[in-house]
A tleap script that builds the chain and sets N, CA, C and O, in Angstrom:
source leaprc.protein.ff14SB
mol = sequence {
  NMET ASN ASN GLU ILE ILE ILE THR TYR VAL
  GLY PHE TRP GLN ARG VAL LEU ALA SER LEU
  ILE ASP THR ALA ILE LEU ALA LEU ILE SER
  ALA PRO LEU MET TYR LEU VAL TYR GLY GLU
  MET HIE PRO GLN THR ASP THR PHE ILE ILE
  GLY PRO MET ASP VAL ILE ILE ASN TYR ILE
  LEU PRO PHE VAL GLY VAL ILE LEU PHE TRP
  ILE TYR LYS SER ALA THR PRO GLY LYS MET
  VAL ILE LYS ALA GLN ILE VAL ASP ALA LYS
  THR GLY ASN LYS PRO THR VAL LYS GLN SER
  VAL ILE ARG TYR LEU GLY TYR PHE VAL SER
  THR ILE PRO LEU GLY LEU GLY LEU MET TRP
  VAL GLY TRP ASP LYS ARG LYS GLN GLY TRP
  HIE ASP LYS LEU ALA ASN THR ILE VAL VAL
  LYS ARG TYR CLYS
}
set mol.1.N position { 0.841 -1.187 0.000 }
set mol.1.CA position { 0.000 0.000 0.000 }
set mol.1.C position { 0.886 1.251 0.000 }
set mol.1.O position { 1.881 1.307 0.723 }
set mol.2.N position { 0.537 2.222 -0.786 }
set mol.2.CA position { 1.323 3.449 -0.918 }
set mol.2.C position { 0.840 4.493 0.091 }
set mol.2.O position { -0.303 4.945 0.016 }
set mol.3.N position { 1.710 4.877 1.036 }
set mol.3.CA position { 1.358 5.866 2.055 }
set mol.3.C position { 1.904 7.248 1.730 }
set mol.3.O position { 2.031 8.095 2.614 }
set mol.4.N position { 2.223 7.470 0.476 }
set mol.4.CA position { 2.792 8.743 0.054 }
set mol.4.C position { 1.752 9.862 0.187 }
set mol.4.O position { 0.599 9.714 -0.220 }
set mol.5.N position { 2.179 10.955 0.752 }
set mol.5.CA position { 1.305 12.114 0.918 }
set mol.5.C position { 1.514 13.049 -0.264 }
set mol.5.O position { 2.644 13.419 -0.582 }
set mol.6.N position { 0.428 13.423 -0.903 }
set mol.6.CA position { 0.495 14.349 -2.024 }
set mol.6.C position { 0.116 15.736 -1.531 }
set mol.6.O position { -0.966 15.940 -0.980 }
set mol.7.N position { 1.021 16.684 -1.736 }
set mol.7.CA position { 0.779 18.058 -1.310 }
set mol.7.C position { 0.357 18.876 -2.521 }
set mol.7.O position { 1.024 18.866 -3.556 }
set mol.8.N position { -0.753 19.579 -2.378 }
set mol.8.CA position { -1.211 20.474 -3.436 }
set mol.8.C position { -1.032 21.900 -2.951 }
set mol.8.O position { -1.729 22.344 -2.038 }
set mol.9.N position { -0.103 22.616 -3.558 }
set mol.9.CA position { 0.148 24.001 -3.194 }
set mol.9.C position { -0.946 24.882 -3.777 }
set mol.9.O position { -1.456 24.619 -4.867 }
set mol.10.N position { -1.301 25.929 -3.041 }
set mol.10.CA position { -2.318 26.863 -3.506 }
set mol.10.C position { -1.635 27.974 -4.287 }
set mol.10.O position { -0.706 28.615 -3.795 }
set mol.11.N position { -2.099 28.192 -5.493 }
set mol.11.CA position { -1.465 29.122 -6.406 }
set mol.11.C position { -1.869 30.577 -6.223 }
set mol.11.O position { -2.650 30.938 -5.342 }
set mol.12.N position { -1.301 31.386 -7.092 }
set mol.12.CA position { -1.424 32.842 -7.021 }
set mol.12.C position { -2.873 33.329 -7.051 }
set mol.12.O position { -3.286 34.067 -6.157 }
set mol.13.N position { -3.651 32.931 -8.058 }
set mol.13.CA position { -4.991 33.499 -8.218 }
set mol.13.C position { -5.945 33.064 -7.111 }
set mol.13.O position { -6.809 33.840 -6.706 }
set mol.14.N position { -5.804 31.845 -6.619 }
set mol.14.CA position { -6.629 31.421 -5.489 }
set mol.14.C position { -6.291 32.247 -4.249 }
set mol.14.O position { -7.176 32.610 -3.473 }
set mol.15.N position { -5.018 32.535 -4.074 }
set mol.15.CA position { -4.599 33.334 -2.920 }
set mol.15.C position { -5.038 34.781 -3.066 }
set mol.15.O position { -5.344 35.439 -2.072 }
set mol.16.N position { -5.073 35.287 -4.303 }
set mol.16.CA position { -5.615 36.633 -4.536 }
set mol.16.C position { -7.079 36.658 -4.116 }
set mol.16.O position { -7.505 37.586 -3.427 }
set mol.17.N position { -7.853 35.658 -4.517 }
set mol.17.CA position { -9.265 35.585 -4.133 }
set mol.17.C position { -9.413 35.560 -2.614 }
set mol.17.O position { -10.242 36.281 -2.059 }
set mol.18.N position { -8.618 34.741 -1.946 }
set mol.18.CA position { -8.674 34.670 -0.477 }
set mol.18.C position { -8.356 36.033 0.141 }
set mol.18.O position { -9.004 36.443 1.105 }
set mol.19.N position { -7.372 36.729 -0.402 }
set mol.19.CA position { -6.998 38.055 0.109 }
set mol.19.C position { -8.113 39.070 -0.097 }
set mol.19.O position { -8.361 39.906 0.772 }
set mol.20.N position { -8.783 39.003 -1.235 }
set mol.20.CA position { -9.905 39.917 -1.491 }
set mol.20.C position { -11.045 39.676 -0.501 }
set mol.20.O position { -11.664 40.623 -0.016 }
set mol.21.N position { -11.317 38.413 -0.207 }
set mol.21.CA position { -12.347 38.083 0.783 }
set mol.21.C position { -11.955 38.628 2.152 }
set mol.21.O position { -12.774 39.240 2.838 }
set mol.22.N position { -10.700 38.405 2.549 }
set mol.22.CA position { -10.220 38.903 3.841 }
set mol.22.C position { -10.264 40.429 3.909 }
set mol.22.O position { -10.620 40.999 4.940 }
set mol.23.N position { -9.903 41.083 2.815 }
set mol.23.CA position { -9.920 42.554 2.769 }
set mol.23.C position { -11.341 43.074 2.910 }
set mol.23.O position { -11.576 44.051 3.620 }
set mol.24.N position { -12.291 42.429 2.239 }
set mol.24.CA position { -13.694 42.852 2.341 }
set mol.24.C position { -14.207 42.690 3.774 }
set mol.24.O position { -14.892 43.571 4.295 }
set mol.25.N position { -13.879 41.581 4.399 }
set mol.25.CA position { -14.304 41.349 5.792 }
set mol.25.C position { -13.695 42.401 6.708 }
set mol.25.O position { -14.380 42.967 7.560 }
set mol.26.N position { -12.419 42.656 6.530 }
set mol.26.CA position { -11.733 43.653 7.353 }
set mol.26.C position { -12.351 45.041 7.164 }
set mol.26.O position { -12.543 45.774 8.134 }
set mol.27.N position { -12.661 45.398 5.920 }
set mol.27.CA position { -13.281 46.705 5.641 }
set mol.27.C position { -14.658 46.809 6.273 }
set mol.27.O position { -15.036 47.871 6.768 }
set mol.28.N position { -15.413 45.712 6.260 }
set mol.28.CA position { -16.754 45.716 6.868 }
set mol.28.C position { -16.695 45.876 8.384 }
set mol.28.O position { -17.666 46.306 9.005 }
set mol.29.N position { -15.565 45.534 8.970 }
set mol.29.CA position { -15.384 45.705 10.416 }
set mol.29.C position { -14.777 47.073 10.721 }
set mol.29.O position { -15.281 47.796 11.580 }
set mol.30.N position { -13.700 47.430 10.022 }
set mol.30.CA position { -12.963 48.650 10.365 }
set mol.30.C position { -13.661 49.938 9.939 }
set mol.30.O position { -13.602 50.926 10.671 }
set mol.31.N position { -14.312 49.961 8.797 }
set mol.31.CA position { -14.951 51.197 8.325 }
set mol.31.C position { -16.023 51.705 9.292 }
set mol.31.O position { -16.019 52.890 9.627 }
set mol.32.N position { -16.937 50.852 9.750 }
set mol.32.CA position { -17.923 51.348 10.723 }
set mol.32.C position { -17.284 51.785 12.046 }
set mol.32.O position { -17.720 52.757 12.664 }
set mol.33.N position { -16.244 51.053 12.474 }
set mol.33.CA position { -15.565 51.443 13.717 }
set mol.33.C position { -14.905 52.814 13.564 }
set mol.33.O position { -14.986 53.649 14.465 }
set mol.34.N position { -14.258 53.039 12.430 }
set mol.34.CA position { -13.630 54.339 12.175 }
set mol.34.C position { -14.681 55.446 12.131 }
set mol.34.O position { -14.450 56.542 12.642 }
set mol.35.N position { -15.816 55.168 11.532 }
set mol.35.CA position { -16.888 56.161 11.460 }
set mol.35.C position { -17.411 56.471 12.861 }
set mol.35.O position { -17.670 57.628 13.192 }
set mol.36.N position { -17.567 55.419 13.689 }
set mol.36.CA position { -18.042 55.632 15.063 }
set mol.36.C position { -17.082 56.506 15.858 }
set mol.36.O position { -17.511 57.353 16.641 }
set mol.37.N position { -15.802 56.304 15.661 }
set mol.37.CA position { -14.798 57.041 16.418 }
set mol.37.C position { -14.549 58.432 15.844 }
set mol.37.O position { -14.477 59.406 16.593 }
set mol.38.N position { -14.417 58.535 14.526 }
set mol.38.CA position { -13.991 59.791 13.913 }
set mol.38.C position { -15.065 60.480 13.079 }
set mol.38.O position { -14.848 61.594 12.603 }
set mol.39.N position { -16.190 59.857 12.898 }
set mol.39.CA position { -17.256 60.465 12.116 }
set mol.39.C position { -16.848 60.626 10.667 }
set mol.39.O position { -16.064 59.837 10.138 }
set mol.40.N position { -17.381 61.645 10.034 }
set mol.40.CA position { -17.119 61.859 8.607 }
set mol.40.C position { -15.722 62.380 8.335 }
set mol.40.O position { -15.310 62.448 7.177 }
set mol.41.N position { -14.982 62.751 9.370 }
set mol.41.CA position { -13.628 63.263 9.175 }
set mol.41.C position { -12.727 62.204 8.531 }
set mol.41.O position { -11.839 62.542 7.748 }
set mol.42.N position { -12.948 60.936 8.854 }
set mol.42.CA position { -12.049 59.882 8.386 }
set mol.42.C position { -11.864 59.861 6.875 }
set mol.42.O position { -10.719 59.910 6.424 }
set mol.43.N position { -12.916 59.792 6.064 }
set mol.43.CA position { -12.670 59.702 4.625 }
set mol.43.C position { -12.133 60.990 4.005 }
set mol.43.O position { -11.616 60.963 2.888 }
set mol.44.N position { -12.246 62.112 4.706 }
set mol.44.CA position { -11.875 63.393 4.117 }
set mol.44.C position { -10.484 63.874 4.496 }
set mol.44.O position { -10.059 64.936 4.043 }
set mol.45.N position { -9.780 63.131 5.300 }
set mol.45.CA position { -8.473 63.597 5.761 }
set mol.45.C position { -7.343 63.063 4.879 }
set mol.45.O position { -7.438 61.970 4.321 }
set mol.46.N position { -6.286 63.844 4.766 }
set mol.46.CA position { -5.091 63.429 4.039 }
set mol.46.C position { -4.024 62.880 4.975 }
set mol.46.O position { -2.955 62.463 4.529 }
set mol.47.N position { -4.312 62.881 6.268 }
set mol.47.CA position { -3.362 62.429 7.271 }
set mol.47.C position { -3.234 60.911 7.230 }
set mol.47.O position { -4.236 60.203 7.125 }
set mol.48.N position { -1.996 60.408 7.314 }
set mol.48.CA position { -1.753 58.969 7.283 }
set mol.48.C position { -2.376 58.277 8.488 }
set mol.48.O position { -3.037 57.247 8.350 }
set mol.49.N position { -2.162 58.847 9.664 }
set mol.49.CA position { -2.751 58.317 10.893 }
set mol.49.C position { -3.510 59.449 11.572 }
set mol.49.O position { -2.945 60.502 11.870 }
set mol.50.N position { -4.802 59.216 11.812 }
set mol.50.CA position { -5.648 60.253 12.391 }
set mol.50.C position { -5.431 60.380 13.897 }
set mol.50.O position { -5.367 61.489 14.427 }
set mol.51.N position { -5.319 59.261 14.574 }
set mol.51.CA position { -5.159 59.277 16.019 }
set mol.51.C position { -4.949 57.872 16.558 }
set mol.51.O position { -4.803 56.924 15.786 }
set mol.52.N position { -4.933 57.733 17.872 }
set mol.52.CA position { -4.635 56.432 18.477 }
set mol.52.C position { -5.648 55.340 18.122 }
set mol.52.O position { -5.261 54.185 17.940 }
set mol.53.N position { -6.918 55.678 18.022 }
set mol.53.CA position { -7.911 54.660 17.674 }
set mol.53.C position { -7.732 54.195 16.235 }
set mol.53.O position { -8.046 53.049 15.912 }
set mol.54.N position { -7.236 55.061 15.377 }
set mol.54.CA position { -6.925 54.688 14.003 }
set mol.54.C position { -5.869 53.577 14.008 }
set mol.54.O position { -6.000 52.587 13.288 }
set mol.55.N position { -4.846 53.744 14.806 }
set mol.55.CA position { -3.783 52.733 14.911 }
set mol.55.C position { -4.354 51.421 15.440 }
set mol.55.O position { -4.034 50.350 14.925 }
set mol.56.N position { -5.184 51.502 16.448 }
set mol.56.CA position { -5.778 50.294 17.039 }
set mol.56.C position { -6.676 49.584 16.024 }
set mol.56.O position { -6.560 48.373 15.835 }
set mol.57.N position { -7.570 50.332 15.371 }
set mol.57.CA position { -8.542 49.735 14.449 }
set mol.57.C position { -7.892 49.226 13.161 }
set mol.57.O position { -8.227 48.139 12.690 }
set mol.58.N position { -6.985 49.988 12.599 }
set mol.58.CA position { -6.450 49.650 11.275 }
set mol.58.C position { -5.123 48.908 11.277 }
set mol.58.O position { -4.708 48.395 10.238 }
set mol.59.N position { -4.450 48.837 12.413 }
set mol.59.CA position { -3.153 48.163 12.451 }
set mol.59.C position { -3.099 47.055 13.501 }
set mol.59.O position { -2.737 45.920 13.189 }
set mol.60.N position { -3.453 47.377 14.730 }
set mol.60.CA position { -3.348 46.382 15.806 }
set mol.60.C position { -4.442 45.322 15.694 }
set mol.60.O position { -4.155 44.130 15.797 }
set mol.61.N position { -5.689 45.740 15.485 }
set mol.61.CA position { -6.796 44.782 15.372 }
set mol.61.C position { -6.580 43.784 14.232 }
set mol.61.O position { -6.746 42.584 14.451 }
set mol.62.N position { -6.214 44.233 13.017 }
set mol.62.CA position { -5.951 43.244 11.962 }
set mol.62.C position { -4.777 42.317 12.283 }
set mol.62.O position { -4.837 41.119 12.004 }
set mol.63.N position { -3.714 42.865 12.865 }
set mol.63.CA position { -2.555 42.050 13.236 }
set mol.63.C position { -2.971 40.941 14.192 }
set mol.63.O position { -2.674 39.770 13.957 }
set mol.64.N position { -3.657 41.308 15.269 }
set mol.64.CA position { -4.081 40.320 16.274 }
set mol.64.C position { -5.058 39.312 15.661 }
set mol.64.O position { -4.940 38.108 15.888 }
set mol.65.N position { -6.011 39.806 14.894 }
set mol.65.CA position { -7.007 38.916 14.284 }
set mol.65.C position { -6.391 37.898 13.347 }
set mol.65.O position { -6.699 36.709 13.426 }
set mol.66.N position { -5.532 38.352 12.471 }
set mol.66.CA position { -4.902 37.446 11.501 }
set mol.66.C position { -4.027 36.421 12.215 }
set mol.66.O position { -4.085 35.231 11.906 }
set mol.67.N position { -3.231 36.871 13.153 }
set mol.67.CA position { -2.356 35.948 13.895 }
set mol.67.C position { -3.193 34.891 14.613 }
set mol.67.O position { -2.853 33.709 14.583 }
set mol.68.N position { -4.280 35.304 15.256 }
set mol.68.CA position { -5.136 34.339 15.963 }
set mol.68.C position { -5.755 33.336 14.994 }
set mol.68.O position { -5.808 32.142 15.288 }
set mol.69.N position { -6.222 33.810 13.845 }
set mol.69.CA position { -6.763 32.880 12.844 }
set mol.69.C position { -5.687 31.899 12.395 }
set mol.69.O position { -5.958 30.702 12.293 }
set mol.70.N position { -4.474 32.376 12.125 }
set mol.70.CA position { -3.409 31.481 11.686 }
set mol.70.C position { -3.053 30.460 12.759 }
set mol.70.O position { -2.797 29.297 12.447 }
set mol.71.N position { -3.035 30.887 14.026 }
set mol.71.CA position { -2.670 29.973 15.108 }
set mol.71.C position { -3.762 28.921 15.337 }
set mol.71.O position { -3.465 27.735 15.480 }
set mol.72.N position { -5.024 29.361 15.371 }
set mol.72.CA position { -6.106 28.436 15.725 }
set mol.72.C position { -6.737 27.713 14.538 }
set mol.72.O position { -7.233 26.598 14.701 }
set mol.73.N position { -6.733 28.306 13.369 }
set mol.73.CA position { -7.377 27.694 12.206 }
set mol.73.C position { -6.416 27.404 11.056 }
set mol.73.O position { -6.805 26.772 10.074 }
set mol.74.N position { -5.176 27.855 11.165 }
set mol.74.CA position { -4.182 27.738 10.097 }
set mol.74.C position { -4.638 28.427 8.818 }
set mol.74.O position { -4.158 28.108 7.731 }
set mol.75.N position { -5.558 29.365 8.949 }
set mol.75.CA position { -6.087 30.063 7.781 }
set mol.75.C position { -6.898 31.271 8.226 }
set mol.75.O position { -7.430 31.313 9.335 }
set mol.76.N position { -6.976 32.244 7.340 }
set mol.76.CA position { -7.902 33.363 7.531 }
set mol.76.C position { -9.244 32.941 6.938 }
set mol.76.O position { -9.318 31.907 6.274 }
set mol.77.N position { -10.302 33.713 7.159 }
set mol.77.CA position { -11.593 33.348 6.553 }
set mol.77.C position { -11.510 33.171 5.034 }
set mol.77.O position { -12.133 32.261 4.487 }
set mol.78.N position { -10.760 34.017 4.359 }
set mol.78.CA position { -10.622 33.887 2.909 }
set mol.78.C position { -9.987 32.564 2.507 }
set mol.78.O position { -10.429 31.924 1.553 }
set mol.79.N position { -8.958 32.156 3.229 }
set mol.79.CA position { -8.323 30.873 2.930 }
set mol.79.C position { -9.262 29.716 3.276 }
set mol.79.O position { -9.240 28.683 2.606 }
set mol.80.N position { -10.082 29.877 4.308 }
set mol.80.CA position { -11.045 28.830 4.647 }
set mol.80.C position { -12.061 28.657 3.510 }
set mol.80.O position { -12.449 27.533 3.192 }
set mol.81.N position { -12.489 29.763 2.903 }
set mol.81.CA position { -13.450 29.698 1.789 }
set mol.81.C position { -12.869 28.889 0.629 }
set mol.81.O position { -13.586 28.103 0.009 }
set mol.82.N position { -11.601 29.067 0.333 }
set mol.82.CA position { -10.989 28.332 -0.788 }
set mol.82.C position { -10.389 26.992 -0.336 }
set mol.82.O position { -9.701 26.321 -1.104 }
set mol.83.N position { -10.657 26.621 0.904 }
set mol.83.CA position { -10.188 25.344 1.466 }
set mol.83.C position { -8.666 25.213 1.437 }
set mol.83.O position { -8.113 24.202 1.003 }
set mol.84.N position { -8.015 26.266 1.912 }
set mol.84.CA position { -6.559 26.274 1.991 }
set mol.84.C position { -6.131 26.475 3.431 }
set mol.84.O position { -6.890 26.999 4.247 }
set mol.85.N position { -4.929 26.063 3.737 }
set mol.85.CA position { -4.391 26.305 5.073 }
set mol.85.C position { -2.903 26.570 4.994 }
set mol.85.O position { -2.218 26.127 4.073 }
set mol.86.N position { -2.422 27.305 5.983 }
set mol.86.CA position { -1.012 27.637 6.103 }
set mol.86.C position { -0.394 26.612 7.041 }
set mol.86.O position { -0.913 26.358 8.128 }
set mol.87.N position { 0.716 26.029 6.612 }
set mol.87.CA position { 1.386 25.032 7.442 }
set mol.87.C position { 2.889 25.269 7.434 }
set mol.87.O position { 3.429 25.938 6.552 }
set mol.88.N position { 3.543 24.710 8.427 }
set mol.88.CA position { 5.003 24.730 8.484 }
set mol.88.C position { 5.526 23.962 7.272 }
set mol.88.O position { 5.074 22.852 6.995 }
set mol.89.N position { 6.469 24.548 6.560 }
set mol.89.CA position { 6.972 23.947 5.320 }
set mol.89.C position { 7.712 22.634 5.550 }
set mol.89.O position { 7.771 21.799 4.647 }
set mol.90.N position { 8.273 22.436 6.734 }
set mol.90.CA position { 9.030 21.213 7.001 }
set mol.90.C position { 8.153 20.098 7.565 }
set mol.90.O position { 8.280 18.941 7.164 }
set mol.91.N position { 7.262 20.448 8.498 }
set mol.91.CA position { 6.508 19.418 9.217 }
set mol.91.C position { 5.069 19.248 8.751 }
set mol.91.O position { 4.481 18.185 8.953 }
set mol.92.N position { 4.490 20.274 8.129 }
set mol.92.CA position { 3.080 20.221 7.749 }
set mol.92.C position { 2.152 20.536 8.906 }
set mol.92.O position { 0.932 20.462 8.758 }
set mol.93.N position { 2.713 20.887 10.058 }
set mol.93.CA position { 1.907 21.249 11.228 }
set mol.93.C position { 1.455 22.701 11.139 }
set mol.93.O position { 1.896 23.455 10.272 }
set mol.94.N position { 0.560 23.078 12.061 }
set mol.94.CA position { 0.134 24.474 12.143 }
set mol.94.C position { 1.354 25.358 12.362 }
set mol.94.O position { 2.328 24.932 12.982 }
set mol.95.N position { 1.304 26.588 11.856 }
set mol.95.CA position { 2.435 27.486 12.097 }
set mol.95.C position { 2.509 27.873 13.574 }
set mol.95.O position { 1.487 27.975 14.254 }
set mol.96.N position { 3.721 28.083 14.052 }
set mol.96.CA position { 3.907 28.531 15.429 }
set mol.96.C position { 3.572 30.018 15.523 }
set mol.96.O position { 3.375 30.685 14.508 }
set mol.97.N position { 3.511 30.520 16.736 }
set mol.97.CA position { 3.276 31.955 16.937 }
set mol.97.C position { 4.405 32.747 16.274 }
set mol.97.O position { 4.156 33.747 15.600 }
set mol.98.N position { 5.632 32.299 16.467 }
set mol.98.CA position { 6.779 32.985 15.871 }
set mol.98.C position { 6.667 33.004 14.344 }
set mol.98.O position { 6.869 34.049 13.725 }
set mol.99.N position { 6.349 31.872 13.737 }
set mol.99.CA position { 6.185 31.821 12.286 }
set mol.99.C position { 5.069 32.752 11.824 }
set mol.99.O position { 5.193 33.423 10.800 }
set mol.100.N position { 3.981 32.785 12.586 }
set mol.100.CA position { 2.846 33.629 12.224 }
set mol.100.C position { 3.221 35.109 12.244 }
set mol.100.O position { 2.858 35.856 11.336 }
set mol.101.N position { 3.940 35.527 13.271 }
set mol.101.CA position { 4.366 36.931 13.364 }
set mol.101.C position { 5.347 37.261 12.232 }
set mol.101.O position { 5.232 38.308 11.594 }
set mol.102.N position { 6.299 36.376 11.988 }
set mol.102.CA position { 7.259 36.604 10.903 }
set mol.102.C position { 6.525 36.672 9.569 }
set mol.102.O position { 6.831 37.524 8.735 }
set mol.103.N position { 5.566 35.788 9.363 }
set mol.103.CA position { 4.811 35.767 8.110 }
set mol.103.C position { 4.030 37.067 7.923 }
set mol.103.O position { 4.018 37.635 6.831 }
set mol.104.N position { 3.385 37.533 8.981 }
set mol.104.CA position { 2.611 38.778 8.901 }
set mol.104.C position { 3.527 39.953 8.559 }
set mol.104.O position { 3.239 40.724 7.644 }
set mol.105.N position { 4.617 40.084 9.288 }
set mol.105.CA position { 5.559 41.173 9.015 }
set mol.105.C position { 6.194 41.011 7.627 }
set mol.105.O position { 6.554 41.992 6.976 }
set mol.106.N position { 6.320 39.772 7.196 }
set mol.106.CA position { 6.860 39.493 5.873 }
set mol.106.C position { 5.978 40.014 4.747 }
set mol.106.O position { 6.462 40.236 3.637 }
set mol.107.N position { 4.702 40.210 5.016 }
set mol.107.CA position { 3.820 40.814 4.007 }
set mol.107.C position { 4.318 42.205 3.620 }
set mol.107.O position { 4.232 42.593 2.455 }
set mol.108.N position { 4.835 42.952 4.587 }
set mol.108.CA position { 5.365 44.285 4.283 }
set mol.108.C position { 6.593 44.166 3.384 }
set mol.108.O position { 6.746 44.921 2.424 }
set mol.109.N position { 7.468 43.207 3.706 }
set mol.109.CA position { 8.656 42.963 2.887 }
set mol.109.C position { 8.229 42.556 1.474 }
set mol.109.O position { 8.833 42.991 0.493 }
set mol.110.N position { 7.203 41.731 1.370 }
set mol.110.CA position { 6.721 41.254 0.077 }
set mol.110.C position { 6.040 42.341 -0.743 }
set mol.110.O position { 6.059 42.301 -1.973 }
set mol.111.N position { 5.440 43.309 -0.065 }
set mol.111.CA position { 4.649 44.337 -0.734 }
set mol.111.C position { 5.475 45.545 -1.164 }
set mol.111.O position { 5.225 46.114 -2.227 }
set mol.112.N position { 6.436 45.937 -0.369 }
set mol.112.CA position { 7.170 47.189 -0.601 }
set mol.112.C position { 7.809 47.274 -1.991 }
set mol.112.O position { 7.669 48.310 -2.642 }
set mol.113.N position { 8.503 46.239 -2.481 }
set mol.113.CA position { 9.087 46.389 -3.825 }
set mol.113.C position { 8.055 46.071 -4.925 }
set mol.113.O position { 8.175 45.078 -5.642 }
set mol.114.N position { 7.045 46.939 -5.033 }
set mol.114.CA position { 6.005 46.834 -6.064 }
set mol.114.C position { 5.252 45.502 -6.034 }
set mol.114.O position { 4.804 45.015 -7.073 }
set mol.115.N position { 5.115 44.918 -4.847 }
set mol.115.CA position { 4.378 43.665 -4.694 }
set mol.115.C position { 5.088 42.438 -5.242 }
set mol.115.O position { 4.478 41.379 -5.382 }
set mol.116.N position { 6.373 42.572 -5.553 }
set mol.116.CA position { 7.123 41.473 -6.150 }
set mol.116.C position { 7.107 40.213 -5.280 }
set mol.116.O position { 7.001 39.098 -5.791 }
set mol.117.N position { 7.211 40.401 -3.966 }
set mol.117.CA position { 7.217 39.248 -3.063 }
set mol.117.C position { 5.890 38.515 -3.024 }
set mol.117.O position { 5.852 37.318 -2.738 }
set mol.118.N position { 4.797 39.220 -3.309 }
set mol.118.CA position { 3.489 38.571 -3.395 }
set mol.118.C position { 3.337 37.853 -4.733 }
set mol.118.O position { 2.831 36.733 -4.794 }
set mol.119.N position { 3.779 38.509 -5.799 }
set mol.119.CA position { 3.702 37.902 -7.136 }
set mol.119.C position { 4.588 36.663 -7.243 }
set mol.119.O position { 4.364 35.808 -8.099 }
set mol.120.N position { 5.596 36.569 -6.372 }
set mol.120.CA position { 6.526 35.451 -6.372 }
set mol.120.C position { 5.793 34.110 -6.272 }
set mol.120.O position { 6.275 33.086 -6.755 }
set mol.121.N position { 4.625 34.139 -5.639 }
set mol.121.CA position { 3.805 32.928 -5.516 }
set mol.121.C position { 3.552 32.319 -6.895 }
set mol.121.O position { 3.522 31.097 -7.038 }
set mol.122.N position { 3.372 33.158 -7.899 }
set mol.122.CA position { 3.093 32.680 -9.249 }
set mol.122.C position { 4.265 31.994 -9.924 }
set mol.122.O position { 4.060 31.222 -10.861 }
set mol.123.N position { 5.486 32.251 -9.479 }
set mol.123.CA position { 6.670 31.693 -10.119 }
set mol.123.C position { 7.340 30.585 -9.325 }
set mol.123.O position { 8.063 29.761 -9.885 }
set mol.124.N position { 7.102 30.568 -8.032 }
set mol.124.CA position { 7.810 29.639 -7.151 }
set mol.124.C position { 7.260 28.218 -7.295 }
set mol.124.O position { 6.049 28.031 -7.414 }
set mol.125.N position { 8.145 27.218 -7.284 }
set mol.125.CA position { 7.693 25.824 -7.462 }
set mol.125.C position { 6.812 25.355 -6.300 }
set mol.125.O position { 5.948 24.497 -6.484 }
set mol.126.N position { 7.030 25.919 -5.098 }
set mol.126.CA position { 6.184 25.550 -3.956 }
set mol.126.C position { 5.143 26.634 -3.659 }
set mol.126.O position { 4.494 26.611 -2.613 }
set mol.127.N position { 4.991 27.573 -4.580 }
set mol.127.CA position { 4.004 28.656 -4.483 }
set mol.127.C position { 4.187 29.488 -3.214 }
set mol.127.O position { 3.212 29.911 -2.592 }
set mol.128.N position { 5.438 29.715 -2.841 }
set mol.128.CA position { 5.746 30.520 -1.663 }
set mol.128.C position { 6.015 31.964 -2.066 }
set mol.128.O position { 6.792 32.238 -2.981 }
set mol.129.N position { 5.352 32.884 -1.359 }
set mol.129.CA position { 5.720 34.287 -1.466 }
set mol.129.C position { 6.907 34.520 -0.548 }
set mol.129.O position { 7.310 33.633 0.205 }
set mol.130.N position { 7.461 35.720 -0.618 }
set mol.130.CA position { 8.604 36.014 0.256 }
set mol.130.C position { 8.226 35.876 1.723 }
set mol.130.O position { 9.032 35.422 2.535 }
set mol.131.N position { 6.991 36.269 2.067 }
set mol.131.CA position { 6.535 36.153 3.454 }
set mol.131.C position { 6.513 34.686 3.888 }
set mol.131.O position { 6.813 34.378 5.041 }
set mol.132.N position { 6.159 33.779 2.971 }
set mol.132.CA position { 6.193 32.347 3.290 }
set mol.132.C position { 7.626 31.860 3.464 }
set mol.132.O position { 7.919 31.081 4.371 }
set mol.133.N position { 8.509 32.319 2.598 }
set mol.133.CA position { 9.910 31.905 2.687 }
set mol.133.C position { 10.532 32.382 4.002 }
set mol.133.O position { 11.268 31.643 4.658 }
set mol.134.N position { 10.224 33.633 4.378 }
set mol.134.CA position { 10.758 34.178 5.633 }
set mol.134.C position { 10.276 33.389 6.848 }
set mol.134.O position { 11.028 33.177 7.799 }
set mol.135.N position { 9.021 32.960 6.810 }
set mol.135.CA position { 8.425 32.257 7.957 }
set mol.135.C position { 8.538 30.740 7.850 }
set mol.135.O position { 8.158 30.019 8.772 }
set mol.136.N position { 9.065 30.251 6.711 }
set mol.136.CA position { 9.151 28.816 6.456 }
set mol.136.C position { 7.768 28.161 6.500 }
set mol.136.O position { 7.560 27.155 7.179 }
set mol.137.N position { 6.826 28.761 5.756 }
set mol.137.CA position { 5.468 28.225 5.661 }
set mol.137.C position { 5.121 27.974 4.195 }
set mol.137.O position { 5.755 28.509 3.286 }
set mol.138.N position { 4.109 27.154 3.994 }
set mol.138.CA position { 3.521 26.928 2.673 }
set mol.138.C position { 2.005 26.995 2.816 }
set mol.138.O position { 1.464 26.811 3.907 }
set mol.139.N position { 1.336 27.257 1.717 }
set mol.139.CA position { -0.125 27.269 1.704 }
set mol.139.C position { -0.561 26.090 0.848 }
set mol.139.O position { -0.197 25.983 -0.323 }
set mol.140.N position { -1.356 25.199 1.459 }
set mol.140.CA position { -1.757 23.967 0.796 }
set mol.140.C position { -3.272 23.805 0.826 }
set mol.140.O position { -3.966 24.439 1.621 }
set mol.141.N position { -3.774 22.936 -0.068 }
set mol.141.CA position { -5.197 22.604 -0.070 }
set mol.141.C position { -5.499 21.741 1.147 }
set mol.141.O position { -4.737 20.837 1.487 }
set mol.142.N position { -6.610 22.030 1.791 }
set mol.142.CA position { -7.055 21.270 2.955 }
set mol.142.C position { -8.073 20.240 2.478 }
set mol.142.O position { -9.032 20.578 1.784 }
set mol.143.N position { -7.864 19.021 2.844 }
set mol.143.CA position { -8.756 17.941 2.395 }
set mol.143.C position { -9.632 17.421 3.511 }
set mol.143.O position { -10.409 16.491 3.292 }
set mol.144.N position { -9.537 17.977 4.680 }
set mol.144.CA position { -10.346 17.499 5.819 }
set mol.144.C position { -11.719 18.116 5.799 }
set mol.144.O position { -12.536 17.833 6.675 }
savepdb mol mol.pdb
quit
């Protein structure tokens, strides 16, 4: 009997779809919160950061939420919709807290040079973006 495990990496366009779903969910949460705190001033300002609640709502809340999803579900809601999960590239286990934080911060590294690190998913044989390489993670299809 063959006990070989077949890994199916999740490609670029599926991950784009998952990201769009996650972005929509985040916007549906953060936009009303920003309106409650800052009123109509929020959409009309040219300031990068309006105040402390802006930092909490738009930076800290997404960071904590994404990390918790990765730790407990190995996926964000968008990845769950496409039946994908993030796993340790060596063991196939859930990512550790350290890997999750490195992966999240790695998104900035992947995005800054014109999104090249995100597009890397389309060229890499294991479909890893730079953030995945930094955290030693892969995104695979979930069959459970």
